[in-house]
C-alpha positions, 0 to 999 in steps of 0.5 A: 713770871706772869706777864703784867696787864698792859691793857690801856697803855700806849704802844711804847709802854707795851713794848717796854713791858715786852722788853722787860718780860723778855729780859727776865725770861731769856736770861738765866739767873735774873730774879728781879728787874726794876726800871727807876726814874731819875727821881727814884720812882719805880717805873717798870717792874718784873714782879709788880704783884710783889710791890703790894706785898712789900708795902704791906710787910713794911706796914706790918713791921715785917721784913719785905719779900727778899728781892722785891721790885719795890726794894730793888728800886730803892737800892738801885736809886741809892746806888745810882746816886752814890756812883754819880756822886763818886764820878763827879768827885773823881771827874771821870765822866758819867756812870754807865754801869755798876756791878756788885757781886755778893756771896749769894747774888749780884746787883747790876745797875745801868744808866738808861737815859736822862738819869733813869736806871735799869736795876737787876737782881741776879742769883749767885750762879748767874753769868755776870757777863751775859746779864750785863750784855742783855741789860745793854741790849735792853738799854739800847732798845728802851733808852730812846723811847723813855720820854718824860711822857712815857715815864709819866704814863708808866708811873701812873700805871703802877700807881693805879695798880697799887690802888686797885685801879681807884684814884 
């Protein structure tokens, strides 16, 4: 993974990028990571370059790159909404994390703060407990700094990268 450019970002935003980069590089089996706001918008991604690829593939009516952060953000947002609804119906309290094990991979979704979610796409051979542990560390370190102002800054940063810096 190539580190995303953090030039011009606040120290909190740079720290979140650093935490995300470490999560991906230190945990075997992680393929893609996305941080999604409560309204379903991608805030932070392990592979920001692939977001443009996914958009171009959809416009060309091709299937998007498998596991891209843009697709992962959509899935994480949907699963987050589904599990929150289920928890309300069952009156069991808030959702802390969701794990989906599939034949060829795993999906992990963990609440960060104020409805924000951390989503991880793992390979089939990843150690689910190790991934979940490192996600919990990320959430513990990132949750208190993910303020509305920082979410806005991260979203604007992604939008400016998607348009090539032109707004």
